[in-house]
C-alpha positions as a Python dict, from the first residue, in 0.01 Angstrom:
ca = {
    (1, 'X'): (0, 0, 0),
    (2, 'X'): (-272, 141, 155),
    (3, 'X'): (-364, 235, -203),
    (4, 'X'): (-312, -131, -329),
    (5, 'X'): (-513, -296, -51),
    (6, 'X'): (-810, 3, -100),
    (7, 'X'): (-822, -105, -468),
    (8, 'X'): (-839, -484, -398),
    (9, 'X'): (-1127, -396, -129),
    (10, 'X'): (-1318, -163, -417),
    (11, 'X'): (-1636, -315, -442),
    (12, 'X'): (-1748, -417, -800),
    (13, 'X'): (-2125, -325, -964),
    (14, 'X'): (-2412, -442, -774),
    (15, 'X'): (-2623, -698, -885),
    (16, 'X'): (-2982, -839, -776),
    (17, 'X'): (-3181, -1133, -959),
    (18, 'X'): (-3511, -1049, -1078),
    (19, 'X'): (-3651, -1223, -787),
    (20, 'X'): (-3484, -1005, -510),
    (21, 'X'): (-3399, -1351, -349),
    (22, 'X'): (-3023, -1203, -266),
    (23, 'X'): (-2792, -892, -328),
    (24, 'X'): (-2420, -945, -449),
    (25, 'X'): (-2148, -730, -648),
    (26, 'X'): (-1963, -846, -954),
    (27, 'X'): (-1681, -1040, -881),
    (28, 'X'): (-1321, -819, -890),
    (29, 'X'): (-1099, -919, -1185),
    (30, 'X'): (-807, -1014, -949),
    (31, 'X'): (-1007, -1308, -846),
    (32, 'X'): (-1134, -1429, -1124),
    (33, 'X'): (-784, -1433, -1303),
    (34, 'X'): (-689, -1632, -990),
    (35, 'X'): (-965, -1862, -995),
    (36, 'X'): (-924, -1908, -1353),
    (37, 'X'): (-561, -2002, -1297),
    (38, 'X'): (-633, -2266, -1018),
    (39, 'X'): (-898, -2437, -1273),
    (40, 'X'): (-616, -2403, -1566),
    (41, 'X'): (-355, -2566, -1331),
    (42, 'X'): (-646, -2847, -1200),
    (43, 'X'): (-757, -2897, -1586),
    (44, 'X'): (-428, -2894, -1761),
    (45, 'X'): (-310, -3177, -1491),
    (46, 'X'): (-619, -3401, -1545),
    (47, 'X'): (-546, -3381, -1902),
    (48, 'X'): (-216, -3507, -1855),
    (49, 'X'): (-366, -3755, -1638),
    (50, 'X'): (-615, -3872, -1925),
    (51, 'X'): (-352, -3837, -2219),
    (52, 'X'): (-145, -4126, -2059),
    (53, 'X'): (-392, -4424, -2118),
    (54, 'X'): (-517, -4267, -2433),
    (55, 'X'): (-136, -4219, -2570),
    (56, 'X'): (-124, -4632, -2527),
    (57, 'X'): (-461, -4631, -2703),
    (58, 'X'): (-329, -4428, -2956),
    (59, 'X'): (-8, -4597, -3019),
    (60, 'X'): (-207, -4925, -3074),
    (61, 'X'): (-405, -4754, -3341),
    (62, 'X'): (-124, -4633, -3494),
    (63, 'X'): (4, -4981, -3507),
    (64, 'X'): (-278, -5091, -3688),
    (65, 'X'): (-313, -4796, -3918),
    (66, 'X'): (-569, -4721, -4209),
    (67, 'X'): (-909, -4625, -4116),
    (68, 'X'): (-901, -4796, -3764),
    (69, 'X'): (-585, -4599, -3679),
    (70, 'X'): (-790, -4291, -3769),
    (71, 'X'): (-1059, -4353, -3595),
    (72, 'X'): (-858, -4451, -3297),
    (73, 'X'): (-640, -4087, -3336),
    (74, 'X'): (-984, -3892, -3358),
    (75, 'X'): (-1158, -4086, -3042),
    (76, 'X'): (-853, -4021, -2789),
    (77, 'X'): (-790, -3655, -2896),
    (78, 'X'): (-1151, -3629, -2839),
    (79, 'X'): (-1155, -3784, -2493),
    (80, 'X'): (-846, -3580, -2403),
    (81, 'X'): (-1043, -3305, -2438),
    (82, 'X'): (-1391, -3432, -2325),
    (83, 'X'): (-1170, -3387, -1949),
    (84, 'X'): (-1150, -3017, -1999),
    (85, 'X'): (-1517, -2993, -2132),
    (86, 'X'): (-1667, -3210, -1859),
    (87, 'X'): (-1509, -3033, -1579),
    (88, 'X'): (-1634, -2730, -1690),
    (89, 'X'): (-1978, -2799, -1789),
    (90, 'X'): (-2034, -2972, -1458),
    (91, 'X'): (-1906, -2732, -1243),
    (92, 'X'): (-2049, -2414, -1393),
    (93, 'X'): (-2392, -2583, -1338),
    (94, 'X'): (-2303, -2614, -1010),
    (95, 'X'): (-2249, -2256, -970),
    (96, 'X'): (-1886, -2245, -904),
    (97, 'X'): (-1532, -2400, -1017),
    (98, 'X'): (-1329, -2521, -746),
    (99, 'X'): (-1111, -2255, -859),
    (100, 'X'): (-1420, -2005, -759),
    (101, 'X'): (-1484, -2224, -414),
    (102, 'X'): (-1133, -2105, -331),
    (103, 'X'): (-1225, -1781, -426),
    (104, 'X'): (-1551, -1717, -242),
    (105, 'X'): (-1701, -1658, -610),
    (106, 'X'): (-2007, -1777, -773),
    (107, 'X'): (-2132, -1775, -1148),
    (108, 'X'): (-2502, -1775, -1188),
    (109, 'X'): (-2730, -1714, -1490),
    (110, 'X'): (-2769, -1350, -1529),
    (111, 'X'): (-3130, -1388, -1578),
    (112, 'X'): (-3273, -1615, -1299),
    (113, 'X'): (-3010, -1538, -1036),
    (114, 'X'): (-2966, -1926, -1014),
    (115, 'X'): (-2679, -2157, -1099),
    (116, 'X'): (-2638, -2166, -1502),
    (117, 'X'): (-2860, -2423, -1671),
    (118, 'X'): (-2678, -2719, -1806),
    (119, 'X'): (-2705, -2583, -2149),
    (120, 'X'): (-2554, -2238, -2018),
    (121, 'X'): (-2296, -2466, -1886),
    (122, 'X'): (-2196, -2688, -2135),
    (123, 'X'): (-2190, -2377, -2424),
    (124, 'X'): (-1969, -2212, -2187),
    (125, 'X'): (-1742, -2514, -2128),
    (126, 'X'): (-1727, -2590, -2514),
    (127, 'X'): (-1561, -2220, -2553),
    (128, 'X'): (-1330, -2307, -2255),
    (129, 'X'): (-1224, -2637, -2469),
    (130, 'X'): (-1203, -2382, -2771),
    (131, 'X'): (-967, -2166, -2570),
    (132, 'X'): (-772, -2474, -2437),
    (133, 'X'): (-686, -2582, -2806),
    (134, 'X'): (-593, -2269, -2906),
    (135, 'X'): (-368, -2189, -2616),
    (136, 'X'): (-192, -2535, -2660),
    (137, 'X'): (-175, -2529, -3018),
    (138, 'X'): (-11, -2166, -3011),
    (139, 'X'): (244, -2239, -2768),
    (140, 'X'): (362, -2586, -2968),
    (141, 'X'): (388, -2423, -3268),
    (142, 'X'): (550, -2070, -3155),
    (143, 'X'): (767, -2273, -2945),
    (144, 'X'): (876, -2493, -3244),
    (145, 'X'): (1239, -2441, -3398),
    (146, 'X'): (1143, -2576, -3703),
    (147, 'X'): (1040, -2442, -4043),
    (148, 'X'): (690, -2462, -4049),
    (149, 'X'): (451, -2562, -4353),
    (150, 'X'): (179, -2322, -4476),
    (151, 'X'): (-76, -2518, -4316),
    (152, 'X'): (66, -2476, -3992),
    (153, 'X'): (147, -2145, -4000),
    (154, 'X'): (-200, -2090, -4099),
    (155, 'X'): (-311, -2312, -3763),
    (156, 'X'): (-75, -2104, -3568),
    (157, 'X'): (-210, -1763, -3701),
    (158, 'X'): (-562, -1915, -3582),
    (159, 'X'): (-426, -2029, -3244),
    (160, 'X'): (-295, -1692, -3155),
    (161, 'X'): (-538, -1499, -3249),
    (162, 'X'): (-797, -1723, -3022),
    (163, 'X'): (-582, -1664, -2774),
    (164, 'X'): (-580, -1297, -2836),
    (165, 'X'): (-963, -1319, -2864),
    (166, 'X'): (-988, -1513, -2504),
    (167, 'X'): (-784, -1216, -2333),
    (168, 'X'): (-981, -963, -2515),
    (169, 'X'): (-1295, -1110, -2406),
    (170, 'X'): (-1180, -1111, -2055),
    (171, 'X'): (-1050, -769, -2078),
    (172, 'X'): (-1378, -629, -2173),
    (173, 'X'): (-1481, -660, -1787),
    (174, 'X'): (-1291, -351, -1708),
    (175, 'X'): (-1503, -136, -1927),
    (176, 'X'): (-1839, -318, -1856),
    (177, 'X'): (-2098, -133, -1655),
    (178, 'X'): (-2181, -466, -1483),
    (179, 'X'): (-1869, -582, -1445),
    (180, 'X'): (-1928, -863, -1686),
    (181, 'X'): (-1677, -1030, -1915),
    (182, 'X'): (-1770, -1055, -2320),
    (183, 'X'): (-1845, -1421, -2276),
    (184, 'X'): (-2040, -1368, -1937),
    (185, 'X'): (-2284, -1134, -2146),
    (186, 'X'): (-2240, -1397, -2496),
    (187, 'X'): (-2384, -1683, -2267),
    (188, 'X'): (-2560, -1481, -1967),
    (189, 'X'): (-2343, -1535, -1668),
    (190, 'X'): (-2289, -1308, -1397),
    (191, 'X'): (-1988, -1337, -1194),
    (192, 'X'): (-2034, -1249, -869),
    (193, 'X'): (-1944, -1234, -459),
    (194, 'X'): (-2016, -1103, -146),
    (195, 'X'): (-2407, -1303, -173),
    (196, 'X'): (-2646, -1185, 54),
    (197, 'X'): (-2969, -1374, 108),
    (198, 'X'): (-3294, -1101, 125),
    (199, 'X'): (-3387, -1347, 434),
    (200, 'X'): (-3019, -1329, 638),
    (201, 'X'): (-2921, -965, 555),
    (202, 'X'): (-2621, -951, 805),
    (203, 'X'): (-2443, -1304, 666),
    (204, 'X'): (-2308, -1394, 317),
    (205, 'X'): (-2346, -1696, 155),
    (206, 'X'): (-2083, -1929, 95),
    (207, 'X'): (-1990, -2164, -181),
    (208, 'X'): (-1924, -2410, 44),
    (209, 'X'): (-2300, -2411, 164),
    (210, 'X'): (-2204, -2250, 542),
}
């Protein structure tokens, strides 16, 4: 028990932005996993809620058929996935998702040490959408009992590969000298905890603004 507790308390690699305005340490994997789990539960619930009215529109489009039906199908699916993209783009740009707030960790631009630029946040959000699609499709195609067509087999392969890539990119953190995932490095981000402002060295900064 003591060994486990000491592992959880072991500080990660140190991080200080270029302007030296604060110091922090890389957020540990367990905090990031819990925060990510909370975020994805919330996102999935929002996705399901949005899918109900969009499903009604899609049913109407199917009834009309033709080009209009195809357009409605594409737009409703894009709108549902937009919920995922908007959630992550908005909250990444604030410096912490709701899951991160709950676990008291923060995401910053590695170079500036400030909240990610909207372009960074949006690009990272699109990657999240891609992994979300891969996970949903991998689950659906692996769970199905009916024989798959060649196209469905191909999509299943891509979906599973996407899920494995997402996991591998996150596990990169365990080998990274700065405690960053592959996706952090790809988008120039850093996820930290224990932020101590240089002007108040005896006080931790909270994502709740306290």
